[in-house]
Backbone as numpy.savetxt, mean C-alpha at the origin, in Angstrom:
# Nx Ny Nz CAx CAy CAz Cx Cy Cz
59.04 -14.63 4.35 57.68 -14.43 3.94 57.64 -14.16 2.45
56.69 -14.80 1.77 56.58 -14.57 0.34 55.38 -13.70 0.06
55.50 -12.89 -0.96 54.43 -11.99 -1.34 53.60 -12.67 -2.43
52.28 -12.54 -2.34 51.39 -13.16 -3.33 51.43 -12.31 -4.58
51.64 -12.96 -5.70 51.76 -12.27 -6.98 50.58 -12.63 -7.87
50.23 -11.72 -8.73 49.20 -11.95 -9.74 49.89 -12.13 -11.08
49.45 -13.14 -11.84 50.02 -13.38 -13.16 49.10 -12.75 -14.19
49.65 -11.91 -15.04 48.88 -11.18 -16.06 48.34 -12.17 -17.09
47.09 -12.03 -17.44 46.45 -12.92 -18.40 46.90 -12.63 -19.82
47.49 -11.43 -20.06 47.88 -11.07 -21.41 49.35 -11.38 -21.68
50.25 -10.96 -20.76 51.67 -11.14 -21.04 52.31 -12.26 -20.22
51.65 -12.74 -19.15 52.17 -13.84 -18.35 53.16 -13.41 -17.29
53.49 -12.14 -17.17 54.42 -11.64 -16.16 53.69 -11.52 -14.83
54.42 -11.55 -13.73 53.82 -11.43 -12.41 53.91 -9.99 -11.93
52.92 -9.63 -11.13 52.88 -8.29 -10.56 52.20 -8.36 -9.20
52.20 -7.26 -8.48 51.59 -7.23 -7.15 50.09 -7.51 -7.25
49.58 -8.16 -6.22 48.17 -8.56 -6.21 47.22 -7.37 -6.11
47.65 -6.32 -5.43 46.75 -5.19 -5.21 46.75 -4.16 -6.33
47.51 -4.35 -7.39 47.49 -3.41 -8.51 46.42 -3.82 -9.52
45.83 -2.82 -10.12 44.78 -3.09 -11.10 45.38 -3.36 -12.48
46.39 -2.61 -12.84 46.98 -2.71 -14.17 48.32 -3.44 -14.09
48.61 -4.23 -15.08 49.87 -4.97 -15.15 51.01 -3.96 -15.31
52.09 -4.06 -14.49 53.19 -3.10 -14.61 54.02 -3.29 -15.88
53.85 -4.42 -16.59 54.66 -4.68 -17.78 53.94 -4.31 -19.08
52.66 -4.69 -19.21 51.95 -4.42 -20.47 50.77 -3.46 -20.31
50.38 -3.14 -19.08 49.27 -2.21 -18.85 47.89 -2.83 -18.96
47.81 -4.17 -19.00 46.52 -4.86 -19.10 45.71 -4.63 -17.83
44.41 -4.35 -18.01 43.50 -4.13 -16.88 43.08 -5.50 -16.34
43.60 -5.86 -15.18 43.35 -7.19 -14.61 41.92 -7.34 -14.08
41.28 -6.23 -13.76 39.93 -6.31 -13.21 38.85 -6.11 -14.26
39.21 -5.92 -15.52 38.22 -5.71 -16.57 37.39 -6.96 -16.82
37.97 -8.12 -16.65 37.25 -9.36 -16.90 36.37 -9.79 -15.74
36.52 -9.16 -14.58 35.70 -9.52 -13.41 34.30 -8.95 -13.55
33.32 -9.64 -13.00 31.97 -9.08 -13.06 31.88 -7.81 -12.22
31.06 -6.90 -12.67 30.87 -5.63 -11.95 30.17 -5.92 -10.63
30.58 -5.28 -9.55 29.90 -5.52 -8.28 28.45 -5.03 -8.34
27.55 -5.86 -7.84 26.13 -5.51 -7.86 25.65 -5.29 -6.44
24.64 -4.47 -6.33 24.04 -4.23 -5.03 22.57 -4.62 -5.09
22.05 -5.07 -3.99 20.64 -5.44 -3.91 19.79 -4.30 -3.38
20.36 -3.11 -3.28 19.64 -1.98 -2.71 18.38 -1.63 -3.50
18.39 -1.53 -4.83 17.15 -1.21 -5.54 16.05 -2.25 -5.30
16.39 -3.51 -5.25 15.40 -4.56 -5.01 14.83 -4.43 -3.59
15.71 -4.15 -2.63 15.27 -4.00 -1.25 14.36 -2.79 -1.10
14.73 -1.68 -1.73 13.91 -0.47 -1.66 12.56 -0.72 -2.32
12.54 -1.42 -3.45 11.28 -1.70 -4.15 10.38 -2.58 -3.29
10.95 -3.57 -2.63 10.14 -4.45 -1.77 9.59 -3.70 -0.57
10.35 -2.77 -0.04 9.89 -2.00 1.11 8.90 -0.93 0.70
9.05 -0.38 -0.49 8.20 0.73 -0.93 6.82 0.25 -1.37
6.69 -0.97 -1.83 5.41 -1.44 -2.35 4.29 -1.39 -1.31
4.46 -1.89 -0.08 3.37 -1.77 0.90 3.08 -0.33 1.28
4.13 0.48 1.33 3.93 1.89 1.66 3.12 2.57 0.58
3.46 2.33 -0.68 2.71 2.93 -1.79 1.27 2.43 -1.81
1.06 1.17 -1.51 -0.30 0.64 -1.47 -1.11 1.31 -0.36
-0.50 1.53 0.79 -1.18 2.22 1.88 -1.52 3.66 1.53
-0.57 4.35 0.91 -0.80 5.75 0.52 -1.91 5.81 -0.54
-1.90 4.87 -1.49 -2.95 4.86 -2.50 -4.32 4.60 -1.87
-4.38 3.71 -0.90 -5.64 3.45 -0.21 -6.14 4.68 0.53
-5.23 5.39 1.19 -5.63 6.62 1.87 -6.11 7.68 0.90
-5.44 7.78 -0.24 -5.85 8.77 -1.24 -7.24 8.44 -1.81
-7.49 7.17 -2.05 -8.81 6.77 -2.55 -9.88 7.06 -1.51
-9.60 6.75 -0.24 -10.58 7.01 0.82 -10.85 8.50 0.97
-9.79 9.32 0.92 -9.96 10.77 1.03 -10.76 11.30 -0.16
-10.48 10.80 -1.34 -11.24 11.22 -2.52 -12.70 10.82 -2.43
-12.96 9.62 -1.92 -14.33 9.15 -1.76 -15.08 10.03 -0.75
-14.44 10.37 0.36 -15.07 11.24 1.36 -15.36 12.62 0.77
-14.40 13.15 0.01 -14.59 14.45 -0.61 -15.76 14.42 -1.60
-15.83 13.34 -2.38 -16.93 13.20 -3.33 -18.27 13.11 -2.60
-18.32 12.36 -1.50 -19.56 12.24 -0.73 -19.99 13.60 -0.17
-19.03 14.35 0.36 -19.39 15.65 0.93 -19.84 16.62 -0.16
-19.21 16.57 -1.32 -19.64 17.45 -2.43 -21.03 17.08 -2.91
-21.31 15.78 -3.00 -22.64 15.36 -3.42 -23.69 15.75 -2.40
-23.36 15.65 -1.12 -24.30 16.04 -0.08 -24.55 17.55 -0.12
-23.51 18.34 -0.35 -23.67 19.78 -0.46 -24.53 20.14 -1.66
-24.31 19.44 -2.77 -25.11 19.70 -3.96 -26.58 19.33 -3.72
-26.83 18.25 -2.99 -28.21 17.85 -2.70 -28.88 18.88 -1.80
-28.17 19.37 -0.80 -28.74 20.39 0.08 -29.00 21.67 -0.70
-28.06 22.06 -1.56 -28.25 23.28 -2.36 -29.44 23.13 -3.30
-29.62 21.96 -3.90 -30.76 21.72 -4.77 -32.06 21.81 -3.98
-32.06 21.24 -2.78 -33.26 21.30 -1.95 -33.56 22.74 -1.55
-32.53 23.52 -1.24 -32.74 24.92 -0.87 -33.25 25.71 -2.07
-32.73 25.44 -3.25 -33.15 26.14 -4.46 -34.59 25.82 -4.82
-35.05 24.62 -4.49 -36.40 24.20 -4.86 -37.46 24.58 -3.83
-37.06 25.18 -2.73 -38.02 25.57 -1.69 -38.85 26.75 -2.21
-40.15 26.62 -2.05 -41.06 27.68 -2.46 -41.15 28.68 -1.31
-41.06 29.96 -1.63 -41.14 30.97 -0.57 -42.58 31.02 -0.03
-42.68 31.08 1.27 -43.96 31.06 1.96 -44.17 32.45 2.56
-45.41 32.95 2.54 -45.65 34.25 3.16 -45.24 34.25 4.62
-44.93 35.41 5.16 -44.42 35.55 6.51 -45.42 35.13 7.59
-46.66 35.06 7.27 -47.66 34.74 8.28 -47.52 33.31 8.81
-46.94 32.44 8.01 -46.77 31.06 8.47 -45.41 30.93 9.14
-45.29 30.03 10.08 -43.99 29.87 10.74 -42.96 29.31 9.75
-41.73 29.65 9.93 -40.70 29.15 9.00 -40.59 27.63 9.08
-40.26 27.06 7.96 -40.11 25.60 7.90 -38.88 25.18 8.69
-38.90 23.97 9.15 -37.76 23.45 9.89 -36.55 23.39 8.95
-35.38 23.67 9.46 -34.20 23.63 8.59 -33.95 22.21 8.08
-33.40 22.17 6.91 -33.09 20.88 6.30 -31.85 20.32 6.99
-31.99 19.15 7.54 -30.84 18.52 8.18 -30.32 17.41 7.28
-29.06 17.36 7.22 -28.45 16.34 6.39 -28.33 15.06 7.21
-28.83 13.99 6.67 -28.77 12.71 7.36 -27.42 12.06 7.05
-26.76 11.65 8.09 -25.45 11.02 7.91 -25.64 9.61 7.37
-24.84 9.23 6.41 -24.97 7.88 5.87 -24.63 6.83 6.92
-25.27 5.71 6.81 -25.07 4.62 7.76 -24.79 3.35 6.97
-23.81 2.62 7.41 -23.48 1.35 6.78 -23.83 0.23 7.72
-24.34 -0.85 7.16 -24.69 -2.02 7.96 -23.89 -3.20 7.41
-23.23 -3.90 8.32 -22.44 -5.07 7.94 -23.07 -6.28 8.61
-23.42 -7.29 7.80 -23.98 -8.53 8.32 -22.89 -9.60 8.21
-22.62 -10.28 9.32 -21.62 -11.34 9.34 -22.31 -12.62 9.78
-22.23 -13.63 8.93 -22.79 -14.93 9.26 -21.64 -15.94 9.20
-21.44 -16.67 10.29 -20.36 -17.65 10.31 -20.91 -19.00 10.75
-20.39 -20.03 10.13 -20.75 -21.40 10.48 -19.50 -22.09 11.00
-19.66 -22.96 11.97 -18.52 -23.64 12.55 -18.88 -25.08 12.84
-17.84 -25.90 12.90 -18.00 -27.31 13.25 -16.71 -27.76 13.92
-16.84 -28.51 15.02 -15.67 -29.05 15.73 -15.90 -30.52 16.01
-14.83 -31.24 16.10 -14.91 -32.66 16.44 -13.77 -33.02 17.36
-13.95 -34.06 18.18 -12.88 -34.49 19.07 -12.46 -35.92 18.71
-11.55 -36.45 19.49 -11.00 -37.78 19.21 -12.02 -38.89 19.39
-13.09 -38.65 20.13 -14.12 -39.66 20.36 -15.17 -39.67 19.25
-15.04 -38.79 18.28 -16.00 -38.74 17.19 -17.22 -37.90 17.48
-17.16 -37.08 18.51 -18.29 -36.22 18.86 -18.14 -34.92 18.08
-19.14 -34.64 17.27 -19.12 -33.43 16.44 -20.14 -32.43 16.96
-19.76 -31.18 16.94 -20.67 -30.09 17.27 -20.58 -29.06 16.15
-21.71 -28.49 15.84 -21.71 -27.47 14.80 -22.73 -26.41 15.14
-22.59 -25.28 14.49 -23.51 -24.19 14.75 -23.27 -23.03 13.81
-24.10 -22.04 13.90 -23.96 -20.81 13.12 -24.20 -19.63 14.05
-23.61 -18.53 13.71 -23.86 -17.30 14.44 -23.96 -16.16 13.45
-24.74 -15.17 13.80 -24.96 -14.04 12.91 -24.83 -12.76 13.71
-24.10 -11.81 13.16 -23.89 -10.52 13.82 -24.22 -9.41 12.84
-24.76 -8.32 13.36 -25.02 -7.14 12.56 -24.31 -5.96 13.21
-23.54 -5.26 12.40 -22.79 -4.10 12.88 -23.25 -2.89 12.08
-23.63 -1.82 12.78 -24.04 -0.59 12.10 -22.96 0.47 12.35
-22.52 1.11 11.27 -21.45 2.09 11.32 -21.96 3.42 10.81
-21.80 4.47 11.62 -22.15 5.83 11.17 -20.90 6.44 10.57
-21.03 6.96 9.36 -19.89 7.63 8.72 -19.82 9.06 9.13
């Protein structure tokens, strides 16, 4: 059995394949090789981007809700501050109730289909969705 030898690029002498430095001149045989690279940072960046986008969306939504509640509290406080005191002989006014915001989404879709015989059908549909926040 023959042992595989490495030939030194500097002095030309042979040495064992598994040694890093030449036993004759001390030349670093692995210095000229490219440094090993890993794809871990790229993989982590690709995986982290959707997560960061989701967290940012949640933070924006939470901030928006907080802003809405603060504005509603300020509106109620302004209304309470502007109430004129009424003598006791009259019944107390009904408490101010805060109306919850409502969103309405209108969806209009048009469609058309055809078959191999050249028969075409088309139509539109419209939907309204109301969402209480």
